[in-house]
C-alpha positions as CSV (number, residue, x, y, z in Angstrom):
1,M,66.1,-99.2,137.0
2,R,62.5,-98.5,137.6
3,I,61.6,-96.3,140.6
4,A,58.1,-95.5,141.8
5,L,57.4,-92.5,144.0
6,V,54.2,-92.7,146.1
7,H,52.3,-90.0,148.1
8,D,49.2,-90.3,150.2
9,H,47.1,-88.0,148.0
10,L,47.6,-84.8,146.0
11,C,44.5,-82.8,146.8
12,G,45.9,-80.0,149.0
13,I,48.8,-77.8,149.6
14,G,50.9,-78.4,152.7
15,G,54.4,-79.4,153.8
16,S,54.2,-83.0,152.7
17,E,53.1,-82.0,149.2
18,R,56.1,-79.7,148.9
19,I,58.4,-82.5,150.1
20,F,57.0,-84.9,147.5
21,Q,57.6,-82.3,144.9
22,Y,61.3,-82.4,145.8
23,F,61.3,-86.2,145.5
24,C,59.8,-85.8,142.0
25,E,62.5,-83.2,141.1
26,E,65.4,-85.3,142.3
27,F,64.1,-88.6,140.8
28,S,62.8,-87.0,137.6
29,D,62.5,-90.3,135.6
30,A,60.5,-92.1,138.3
31,D,56.8,-92.9,138.0
32,V,54.4,-91.1,140.4
33,Y,51.5,-92.8,142.2
34,T,48.9,-91.4,144.6
35,L,45.4,-92.3,145.8
36,A,43.9,-89.2,144.2
37,Y,45.0,-86.1,142.4
38,N,43.3,-82.7,141.9
39,S,45.3,-80.2,139.9
40,E,43.1,-77.4,141.1
41,T,43.7,-77.9,144.8
42,T,47.4,-78.9,145.0
43,L,50.7,-77.5,143.9
44,P,51.0,-76.4,140.2
45,F,54.2,-78.5,139.8
46,F,52.3,-81.7,139.5
47,A,50.5,-80.6,136.4
48,H,53.7,-81.3,134.6
49,R,54.1,-84.9,135.7
50,K,52.1,-87.9,134.8
51,I,50.2,-88.9,138.0
52,H,48.9,-92.4,138.4
53,T,45.8,-92.6,140.6
54,T,43.4,-95.2,141.9
55,W,39.7,-95.6,141.2
56,M,39.0,-93.3,144.2
57,N,40.2,-90.3,142.2
58,R,36.7,-89.7,141.1
59,W,35.4,-89.1,144.6
60,I,38.5,-87.8,146.5
61,R,38.9,-84.2,145.4
62,T,39.9,-82.5,148.6
63,S,41.9,-83.2,151.8
64,E,38.7,-83.2,153.7
65,A,37.2,-85.9,151.5
66,F,40.3,-87.9,152.0
67,R,40.0,-87.8,155.8
68,W,36.4,-89.1,155.5
69,S,37.5,-91.9,153.3
70,F,40.6,-93.1,155.2
71,P,39.7,-96.7,156.1
72,I,38.6,-97.4,152.5
73,A,41.5,-95.4,151.1
74,A,44.0,-97.5,153.1
75,S,42.5,-100.7,151.6
76,V,42.7,-99.3,148.1
77,M,46.3,-98.4,148.5
78,Q,47.0,-101.8,150.0
79,R,45.8,-103.4,146.7
80,L,48.1,-101.1,144.6
81,D,50.6,-103.6,143.3
82,L,54.0,-101.9,142.5
83,S,56.0,-105.1,143.0
84,H,57.3,-104.9,139.4
85,Y,59.4,-101.8,140.3
86,D,63.0,-102.0,141.4
87,L,62.5,-99.5,144.3
88,I,59.6,-97.8,146.0
89,L,60.1,-94.5,147.8
90,S,56.9,-93.5,149.6
91,S,56.1,-90.1,151.2
92,S,53.7,-91.1,153.9
93,A,51.6,-89.7,156.8
94,T,48.8,-92.2,156.1
95,T,48.3,-94.5,153.2
96,A,51.3,-94.3,150.8
97,K,53.2,-96.9,152.9
98,Y,50.4,-99.4,152.2
99,V,51.3,-100.1,148.6
100,K,52.6,-103.6,147.7
101,A,56.3,-103.2,147.1
102,P,59.1,-105.6,145.9
103,K,60.6,-107.4,148.9
104,G,63.5,-105.5,150.4
105,R,63.0,-102.4,148.2
106,H,60.5,-100.1,150.0
107,L,61.9,-96.9,151.6
108,C,59.3,-94.8,153.5
109,Y,59.9,-91.2,154.3
110,C,57.5,-91.1,157.2
111,Y,56.1,-87.8,158.6
112,I,54.4,-89.5,161.5
113,P,52.5,-92.8,162.1
114,T,49.0,-92.3,160.9
115,R,47.7,-89.5,163.1
116,A,44.1,-90.3,162.8
117,L,44.8,-93.7,164.4
118,W,47.6,-93.2,166.9
119,H,46.8,-89.5,167.9
120,Y,43.1,-90.1,167.7
121,D,42.0,-87.6,170.4
122,Q,44.2,-84.9,169.1
123,Y,43.2,-85.4,165.5
124,F,39.5,-85.5,165.9
125,G,39.1,-83.3,168.9
126,R,35.5,-83.3,170.2
127,G,33.9,-83.6,166.8
128,F,31.4,-86.4,166.0
129,K,33.8,-88.0,163.4
130,R,35.6,-89.6,166.3
131,Y,32.5,-91.6,167.2
132,L,32.2,-92.9,163.6
133,I,35.7,-94.4,163.6
134,K,36.1,-95.4,167.3
135,P,34.4,-98.8,167.0
136,F,37.0,-99.8,164.3
137,L,40.0,-98.1,166.0
138,N,41.7,-101.2,167.4
139,A,41.4,-103.1,164.1
140,L,42.7,-100.2,162.1
141,R,45.6,-99.8,164.4
142,K,46.5,-103.5,164.1
143,R,46.4,-103.2,160.3
144,D,48.5,-100.0,160.3
145,F,51.1,-101.8,162.5
146,R,51.1,-104.8,160.3
147,I,51.6,-102.8,157.1
148,A,54.5,-100.9,158.7
149,Q,56.4,-104.2,159.2
150,N,56.4,-104.5,155.4
151,V,58.4,-101.3,154.9
152,D,62.1,-102.2,154.6
153,R,63.5,-98.9,155.8
154,F,61.9,-95.9,157.5
155,I,63.3,-92.4,157.3
156,A,61.8,-90.0,159.8
157,I,61.4,-86.3,159.4
158,S,62.6,-85.5,163.0
159,E,63.7,-87.1,166.2
160,S,60.1,-86.6,167.4
161,S,58.8,-88.5,164.4
162,R,61.5,-91.2,164.9
163,N,60.3,-91.7,168.5
164,Y,56.7,-92.2,167.3
165,I,57.8,-94.7,164.7
166,R,59.6,-96.6,167.4
167,Q,56.7,-96.3,169.8
168,Y,53.8,-97.3,167.5
169,Y,55.5,-99.4,164.8
170,H,58.4,-100.9,166.9
171,R,60.7,-99.9,164.1
172,D,63.9,-97.8,164.1
173,S,64.6,-95.1,161.5
174,E,67.1,-92.5,160.4
175,V,66.3,-88.8,160.4
176,I,66.5,-86.5,157.4
177,Y,64.9,-83.1,158.3
178,C,62.4,-81.6,155.9
179,P,63.8,-78.6,153.9
180,I,62.4,-75.2,153.2
181,D,62.8,-73.1,150.0
182,T,65.4,-70.6,151.1
183,D,65.2,-68.9,147.7
184,R,61.5,-68.3,148.0
185,F,61.4,-67.2,151.7
186,R,63.6,-64.2,152.3
187,P,63.4,-60.8,154.0
188,V,62.1,-57.8,152.1
189,N,63.5,-54.3,152.2
190,H,60.6,-52.8,154.1
191,R,59.8,-52.0,157.7
192,K,57.9,-54.7,159.6
193,L,54.2,-54.0,159.8
194,D,52.3,-54.1,163.2
195,H,50.4,-57.3,162.8
196,Y,51.0,-60.9,163.7
197,L,50.6,-63.8,161.3
198,L,49.2,-67.3,161.7
199,V,49.6,-69.8,158.8
200,S,47.7,-73.1,159.2
201,R,45.2,-75.5,157.8
202,L,42.1,-74.7,159.7
203,E,41.5,-78.1,161.3
204,T,40.8,-79.2,164.9
205,W,44.2,-80.7,165.5
206,K,46.0,-77.5,164.4
207,K,44.7,-75.8,167.6
208,V,44.0,-72.4,166.0
209,E,41.0,-71.8,168.3
210,Y,43.1,-70.8,171.4
211,A,45.1,-68.3,169.2
212,I,41.9,-66.6,168.3
213,E,40.9,-66.5,172.0
214,A,44.3,-65.0,172.9
215,F,44.2,-62.2,170.3
216,N,40.5,-61.5,171.0
217,A,41.7,-60.7,174.6
218,L,44.9,-58.9,173.5
219,G,43.2,-56.8,170.9
220,K,46.3,-56.9,168.7
221,P,46.0,-57.4,164.9
222,L,46.3,-60.9,163.6
223,K,46.2,-62.2,160.1
224,I,45.2,-65.9,159.5
225,V,46.3,-67.6,156.3
226,G,44.7,-70.9,155.4
227,S,41.4,-72.7,155.0
228,G,39.8,-75.9,156.3
229,S,36.8,-77.5,157.8
230,E,36.9,-75.3,161.0
231,E,37.0,-72.0,159.1
232,A,33.4,-71.0,159.6
233,K,33.5,-71.8,163.3
234,L,36.8,-69.8,163.8
235,R,35.5,-66.8,161.8
236,K,32.5,-66.6,164.2
237,M,34.8,-66.6,167.2
238,A,37.1,-63.8,165.9
239,K,36.8,-60.2,166.8
240,S,37.4,-57.4,164.3
241,N,41.2,-57.3,165.0
242,I,41.5,-60.7,163.4
243,V,41.4,-61.0,159.6
244,F,41.1,-64.2,157.6
245,V,42.8,-63.9,154.2
246,G,42.2,-67.5,152.9
247,S,44.8,-69.4,150.8
248,L,47.6,-67.4,149.2
249,S,50.0,-67.9,146.3
250,D,53.6,-68.8,147.1
251,V,54.6,-65.2,146.3
252,E,51.9,-63.7,148.5
253,L,52.7,-66.0,151.4
254,A,56.4,-65.2,151.3
255,Q,55.6,-61.5,151.5
256,E,53.3,-62.0,154.4
257,Y,56.0,-63.9,156.3
258,A,58.5,-61.1,155.6
259,L,56.3,-58.2,156.6
260,C,54.6,-59.4,159.9
261,K,56.0,-58.8,163.4
262,A,56.1,-62.5,164.3
263,V,54.5,-65.8,163.3
264,I,52.2,-67.6,165.7
265,F,52.5,-71.4,165.7
266,T,49.9,-73.2,167.8
267,P,50.0,-77.0,167.2
268,F,52.0,-79.9,168.6
269,L,53.7,-81.3,165.6
270,E,56.4,-83.8,164.9
271,Y,58.2,-81.1,162.8
272,G,56.6,-78.0,161.4
273,L,58.0,-76.1,158.3
274,I,56.2,-72.8,159.1
275,P,58.6,-71.7,161.9
276,L,61.6,-72.2,159.6
277,E,59.9,-70.5,156.7
278,A,59.3,-67.5,159.0
279,N,63.0,-67.4,160.1
280,A,64.1,-67.6,156.5
281,S,62.0,-64.5,155.9
282,G,63.8,-62.7,158.8
283,T,60.8,-63.1,161.1
284,P,60.8,-64.6,164.7
285,V,58.2,-67.1,165.9
286,I,56.0,-67.4,169.0
287,C,55.3,-71.1,169.2
288,Y,54.1,-74.0,171.4
289,G,57.4,-75.3,172.6
290,R,56.8,-79.1,172.3
291,G,57.5,-81.5,169.5
292,G,59.6,-80.8,166.4
293,V,60.2,-77.1,167.2
294,E,62.4,-78.2,170.0
295,E,64.8,-79.5,167.3
296,T,64.5,-76.6,164.9
297,M,64.0,-73.4,167.0
298,I,66.2,-71.7,169.6
299,P,64.0,-70.1,172.2
300,V,64.8,-66.9,174.1
301,G,66.4,-67.9,177.4
302,H,67.9,-71.1,176.1
303,I,71.5,-71.8,176.9
304,S,73.1,-71.5,173.5
305,K,75.9,-69.7,171.7
306,K,73.5,-69.0,168.8
307,P,71.0,-66.1,168.8
308,P,67.4,-67.0,169.6
309,T,64.8,-67.6,166.8
310,A,61.6,-67.9,168.9
311,I,59.6,-67.4,172.0
312,F,58.3,-70.6,173.5
313,F,55.1,-71.1,175.5
314,Y,54.3,-74.5,177.1
315,E,50.5,-74.7,177.5
316,Q,48.1,-74.8,174.6
317,T,45.9,-72.1,176.1
318,A,44.9,-68.6,175.3
319,A,46.5,-67.3,178.5
320,S,49.8,-69.0,177.9
321,L,50.0,-67.7,174.3
322,A,49.0,-64.2,175.4
323,D,51.8,-64.1,178.0
324,A,54.3,-65.2,175.3
325,V,53.1,-62.3,173.0
326,R,53.7,-59.9,175.8
327,I,57.2,-61.3,176.4
328,F,57.8,-61.0,172.6
329,E,56.9,-57.3,172.7
330,T,59.9,-56.7,175.0
331,A,62.4,-59.0,173.2
332,S,64.6,-58.3,170.3
333,F,65.8,-60.6,167.4
334,D,68.5,-60.2,164.8
335,P,66.9,-60.8,161.3
336,N,70.2,-61.7,159.8
337,A,70.7,-64.4,162.5
338,L,67.2,-65.8,161.8
339,V,68.0,-66.1,158.0
340,E,71.4,-67.7,158.8
341,H,69.7,-70.2,161.1
342,A,67.1,-71.2,158.4
343,S,69.8,-71.6,155.8
344,H,70.8,-75.0,157.2
345,W,67.5,-76.5,156.0
346,S,68.0,-76.0,152.2
347,I,66.3,-78.1,149.5
348,D,69.6,-78.9,147.8
349,S,71.0,-80.4,151.0
350,F,67.8,-82.4,151.5
351,K,67.8,-83.8,148.0
352,K,71.4,-84.8,148.3
353,K,70.8,-86.7,151.6
354,M,67.8,-88.5,150.1
355,R,69.7,-89.6,147.1
356,E,72.5,-90.9,149.3
357,K,70.0,-92.9,151.4
358,V,68.6,-94.4,148.2
359,L,72.0,-95.3,146.9
360,Q,73.0,-96.7,150.3
361,H,69.9,-98.9,150.4
362,L,70.4,-100.1,146.9
363,G,74.1,-100.7,147.6
364,S,73.1,-103.0,150.5
365,L,71.1,-105.0,148.0
366,H,74.1,-105.3,145.7
367,V,72.5,-103.1,143.0
368,E,74.8,-101.1,140.8
369,K,74.5,-97.4,141.8
370,G,74.9,-96.2,138.2
371,C,71.4,-97.5,137.4
372,L,69.7,-94.6,139.3
373,P,67.8,-92.2,137.1
374,K,69.6,-89.0,136.2
375,K,68.7,-85.8,138.0
376,S,66.6,-83.2,136.0
């Protein structure tokens, strides 16, 4: 049996790239396709796999370049004919679901319906890019909806994502939560340091700006891990108590999670791996309490038999975040309970569930299960 794994692009390091790595590990004999691949800017794992790309590989070398190219990129992926495969498993927030798949054999693990189209204002903010795409927005949405009808089965990353798939694509889906690497993120045998940590791509829709405003006012030390198109602007805003450390290796990031007082999480996301990675490191989270975190975090004050893992705030403003930080300063968290909570999102469990869904789908097509490629 021939299986193709497809991802939007491999030009950055984020949650979706890590999830796609787990796909590649579980289905080790599958062929791998993506719009563009840059070994210097994505996870090292992919250097050991043969990656099939499109003609846009020459020009798309970063995540930012991909965002500029989206309308064309979608058309290019739409022309990628993979109908000779027995099964397509796509990992998609944008264009991977556009590929031409064999009828009845396309499973899409969908992070969210294309954010640049359906969450247009949130994605572009007040930047001028929004005005470039706005005249074409209705046509692009219609195409995105039409393509979604060609997917045979959607798997959502959360209930929040599932609701968006139903709302924008009029399709139902099942939920398999994204995992975290519980072997990589773990507590260290050191005292917590006095600073807070924010880990994020520095893009408009990540809403890092109001966190900087909050910590400018609080005067408390904040480390910011990540890079992106908004970095220069955000650096100019920040006072001396805020330090930008850029991108870090996996080992360095795990250490930062384990040593900080708490992790700040600012965006509205359909899921969010960062709060769970923090918990796995024995660190609580101060997060905007809407979206996927409502499914993964247990806020202080919530009626639950389980210990809390986070402080929630409910307005994406500097004042609301600052109030949450002040509440955090008077709260207490059990590091062992945080680690136990995060352990339910393991990679092994995720891989097992994904393989079961693939088998289930193939079984419904009367395909012999023993034909699946062996695990590595």
